[in-house]
N, CA, C and O of each residue as an XYZ file, in Angstrom:
344
protein
N      77.917    106.804     89.941
C      77.796    107.062     91.354
C      79.198    107.337     91.927
O      80.139    106.613     91.601
N      79.351    108.352     92.759
C      80.677    108.684     93.275
C      81.175    107.661     94.296
O      80.397    107.004     94.987
N      82.476    107.557     94.361
C      83.105    106.663     95.338
C      83.117    107.334     96.698
O      83.462    108.511     96.804
N      82.741    106.596     97.750
C      82.663    107.147     99.103
C      83.967    106.996     99.879
O      84.258    107.802    100.763
N      84.742    105.986     99.561
C      85.923    105.652    100.348
C      87.165    105.634     99.469
O      87.081    105.656     98.241
N      88.313    105.592    100.125
C      89.576    105.447     99.403
C      90.386    104.362    100.108
O      90.080    103.988    101.240
N      91.394    103.873     99.452
C      92.232    102.827    100.025
C      92.855    103.318    101.324
O      93.381    104.429    101.392
N      92.790    102.483    102.349
C      93.351    102.835    103.650
C      92.326    103.323    104.650
O      92.634    103.425    105.838
N      91.106    103.633    104.207
C      90.063    104.061    105.138
C      89.632    102.900    106.034
O      89.658    101.743    105.615
N      89.235    103.215    107.270
C      88.729    102.225    108.211
C      87.218    102.279    108.188
O      86.628    103.350    108.329
N      86.581    101.118    108.011
C      85.136    101.037    107.864
C      84.568     99.919    108.729
O      85.297     99.089    109.271
N      83.231     99.926    108.840
C      82.516     98.906    109.582
C      81.180     98.692    108.878
O      80.660     99.620    108.258
N      80.617     97.488    108.961
C      79.341     97.197    108.331
C      78.231     97.888    109.115
O      78.195     97.802    110.343
N      77.327     98.573    108.417
C      76.217     99.279    109.055
C      75.277     98.291    109.737
O      75.012     97.206    109.218
N      74.780     98.681    110.903
C      73.729     97.924    111.557
C      74.167     96.703    112.341
O      73.326     96.062    112.971
N      75.423     96.358    112.332
C      75.908     95.199    113.085
C      76.690     95.689    114.296
O      77.635     96.467    114.160
N      76.293     95.231    115.480
C      76.953     95.677    116.702
C      78.374     95.147    116.836
O      79.269     95.867    117.278
N      78.578     93.910    116.462
C      79.876     93.281    116.668
C      80.630     93.055    115.364
O      81.417     92.114    115.255
N      80.396     93.907    114.382
C      81.106     93.802    113.110
C      82.564     94.198    113.311
O      82.854     95.116    114.077
N      83.478     93.520    112.637
C      84.891     93.859    112.797
C      85.238     95.183    112.131
O      84.575     95.613    111.187
N      86.276     95.816    112.631
C      86.820     97.020    112.009
C      87.683     96.555    110.841
O      88.585     95.736    111.017
N      87.403     97.079    109.648
C      88.085     96.623    108.443
C      88.783     97.782    107.762
O      88.422     98.944    107.950
N      89.784     97.451    106.972
C      90.492     98.462    106.196
C      90.191     98.240    104.717
O      90.225     97.112    104.224
N      89.897     99.333    104.021
C      89.605     99.275    102.591
C      90.902     99.035    101.831
O      91.895     99.728    102.051
N      90.888     98.047    100.933
C      92.051     97.780    100.087
C      91.906     98.514     98.762
O      92.772     99.301     98.379
N      90.792     98.247     98.057
C      90.593     98.873     96.741
C      89.160     98.646     96.281
O      88.430     97.829     96.842
N      88.775     99.386     95.248
C      87.508     99.130     94.559
C      87.739     97.999     93.568
O      88.784     97.934     92.921
N      86.753     97.106     93.454
C      86.881     95.967     92.546
C      85.701     95.957     91.579
O      84.594     96.344     91.952
N      85.924     95.518     90.341
C      84.812     95.405     89.391
C      83.954     94.191     89.734
O      84.470     93.130     90.084
N      82.651     94.361     89.629
C      81.736     93.253     89.895
C      80.622     93.294     88.854
O      80.048     94.349     88.584
N      80.326     92.135     88.274
C      79.320     92.049     87.217
C      77.932     91.906     87.837
O      77.719     91.066     88.711
N      76.998     92.726     87.383
C      75.615     92.660     87.844
C      74.956     91.430     87.220
O      74.927     91.308     85.996
N      74.421     90.510     88.045
C      73.852     89.283     87.475
C      72.577     89.511     86.660
O      72.284     88.729     85.757
N      71.819     90.560     86.959
C      70.567     90.798     86.241
C      70.771     91.554     84.940
O      70.256     91.157     83.895
N      71.518     92.637     85.006
C      71.687     93.483     83.826
C      72.905     93.116     82.990
O      72.945     93.396     81.792
N      73.896     92.493     83.613
C      75.052     92.029     82.871
C      76.177     93.032     82.681
O      77.175     92.710     82.036
N      76.047     94.255     83.228
C      77.134     95.210     83.066
C      78.090     95.137     84.264
O      77.724     94.664     85.340
N      79.304     95.607     84.056
C      80.333     95.569     85.091
C      80.334     96.898     85.839
O      80.414     97.966     85.232
N      80.244     96.816     87.163
C      80.219     98.003     88.017
C      81.597     98.164     88.652
O      82.041     97.293     89.400
N      82.279     99.280     88.357
C      83.630     99.517     88.872
C      83.676    100.455     90.066
O      84.736    100.601     90.676
N      82.567    101.096     90.426
C      82.605    102.170     91.415
C      81.803    101.922     92.684
O      81.635    102.856     93.469
N      81.308    100.740     92.925
C      80.462    100.529     94.099
C      80.913     99.423     95.039
O      80.453     99.382     96.180
N      81.780     98.537     94.618
C      82.158     97.396     95.454
C      83.593     97.539     95.947
O      84.508     97.837     95.180
N      83.764     97.317     97.250
C      85.064     97.484     97.909
C      85.585     96.148     98.415
O      84.825     95.313     98.905
N      86.873     95.965     98.288
C      87.527     94.811     98.896
C      88.100     95.287    100.233
O      88.883     96.236    100.278
N      87.703     94.619    101.319
C      88.125     95.013    102.664
C      88.848     93.859    103.339
O      88.598     92.692    103.038
N      89.741     94.199    104.252
C      90.517     93.193    104.970
C      90.396     93.434    106.468
O      90.321     94.578    106.916
N      90.377     92.342    107.246
C      90.425     92.397    108.699
C      91.057     91.115    109.193
O      91.193     90.149    108.441
N      91.436     91.105    110.436
C      92.111     89.957    111.028
C      91.276     89.418    112.177
O      90.780     90.182    113.004
N      91.120     88.089    112.227
C      90.385     87.434    113.304
C      91.199     86.229    113.744
O      91.471     85.326    112.954
N      91.586     86.226    115.014
C      92.400     85.150    115.587
C      93.697     84.951    114.811
O      94.144     83.819    114.629
N      94.296     86.033    114.357
C      95.556     85.967    113.636
C      95.417     85.557    112.181
O      96.422     85.421    111.483
N      94.199     85.357    111.711
C      93.967     84.935    110.336
C      93.455     86.117    109.520
O      92.545     86.827    109.948
N      94.036     86.321    108.359
C      93.631     87.422    107.473
C      92.365     87.022    106.721
O      92.285     85.940    106.139
N      91.382     87.914    106.745
C      90.128     87.671    106.034
C      89.871     88.818    105.071
O      90.086     89.984    105.402
N      89.410     88.476    103.879
C      89.135     89.460    102.839
C      87.736     89.189    102.299
O      87.360     88.042    102.057
N      86.965     90.274    102.114
C      85.613     90.125    101.569
C      85.259     91.380    100.773
O      85.825     92.450    100.993
N      84.318     91.231     99.850
C      83.863     92.339     99.013
C      82.501     92.805     99.534
O      81.607     91.994     99.777
N      82.358     94.139     99.702
C      81.126     94.736    100.197
C      80.696     95.863     99.267
O      81.528     96.494     98.615
N      79.379     96.113     99.210
C      78.864     97.282     98.503
C      79.132     98.490     99.381
O      79.019     98.396    100.604
N      79.483     99.622     98.786
C      79.871    100.792     99.567
C      78.728    101.349    100.417
O      78.988    102.025    101.412
N      77.470    101.084    100.054
C      76.345    101.573    100.843
C      76.113    100.751    102.110
O      75.358    101.174    102.985
N      76.746     99.588    102.222
C      76.614     98.762    103.421
C      77.682     99.086    104.459
O      77.696     98.499    105.541
N      78.576    100.021    104.134
C      79.684    100.346    105.024
C      79.566    101.768    105.546
O      78.974    102.639    104.909
N      80.146    101.981    106.724
C      80.209    103.314    107.319
C      81.659    103.564    107.733
O      82.339    102.668    108.233
N      82.119    104.796    107.517
C      83.497    105.161    107.860
C      83.626    105.288    109.378
O      82.732    105.811    110.043
N      84.728    104.812    109.910
C      84.979    104.906    111.343
C      85.871    106.108    111.622
O      86.834    106.365    110.898
N      85.539    106.833    112.675
C      86.367    107.982    113.034
C      87.636    107.528    113.737
O      88.682    108.163    113.603
N      87.553    106.439    114.481
C      88.735    105.905    115.158
C      89.499    105.028    114.179
O      88.964    104.049    113.658
N      90.739    105.383    113.936
C      91.558    104.593    113.023
C      92.495    103.724    113.841
O      92.518    103.809    115.069
N      93.236    102.922    113.190
C      94.213    102.094    113.874
C      94.301    100.752    113.200
O      93.466    100.394    112.369
N      95.309    100.027    113.564
C      95.513     98.728    112.954
C      96.214     97.831    113.926
O      95.795     97.681    115.074
N      97.274     97.240    113.468
C      98.031     96.340    114.331
C      98.741     97.101    115.436
O      98.909     96.579    116.538
N      99.156     98.321    115.156
C      99.868     99.120    116.141
C      98.963    100.242    116.616
O      98.814    101.256    115.935
N      98.369    100.066    117.758
C      97.431    101.051    118.282
C      98.184    102.011    119.196
O      98.988    101.592    120.028
N      97.920    103.272    119.036
C      98.545    104.268    119.886
C      97.534    104.729    120.922
O      96.350    104.878    120.620
N      97.993    104.949    122.122
C      97.130    105.386    123.202
C      97.518    106.802    123.585
O      98.698    107.120    123.734
N      96.516    107.639    123.742
C      96.779    109.000    124.183
C      96.839    109.012    125.697
O      95.962    108.471    126.370
N      97.868    109.626    126.220
C      98.027    109.712    127.651
C      97.262    110.928    128.149
O      97.361    112.016    127.582
N      96.495    110.729    129.224
C      95.755    111.836    129.800
C      96.731    112.848    130.401
O      97.702    112.449    131.042
N      96.497    114.133    130.210
C      97.407    115.122    130.769
C      97.331    115.132    132.298
O      96.257    115.013    132.888
N      98.472    115.273    132.902
C      98.521    115.319    134.371
C      98.294    116.746    134.828
O      98.902    117.685    134.312
N      97.423    116.894    135.789
C      97.109    118.210    136.329
C      97.922    118.440    137.593
O      98.053    117.545    138.428
N      98.455    119.621    137.727
C      99.161    119.955    138.970
C      98.649    121.306    139.461
O      98.406    122.221    138.675
N      98.496    121.404    140.749
C      97.975    122.624    141.356
C      99.058    123.472    142.002
O      98.760    124.360    142.800
N     100.295    123.207    141.667
C     101.404    123.994    142.254
C     102.012    124.931    141.263
O     102.948    125.658    141.595
């Protein structure tokens, strides 16, 4: 199965309204408990910060959606252009 994301992408958990914005760190190998084989292409390690504390968790790539708005600790704001009629 092809990889959907790459390191540095910003993602969010599908279907959750208040899910945190997370950054993809890397793909991690995970052993399937039923079949016993190791899957290297479907599980992502993601990081986010809550109350100044770093949190890391592993998610299946089908449970995540890519965010169009990127950003991290340093957020940039676009200034609205000023209109002048003179």
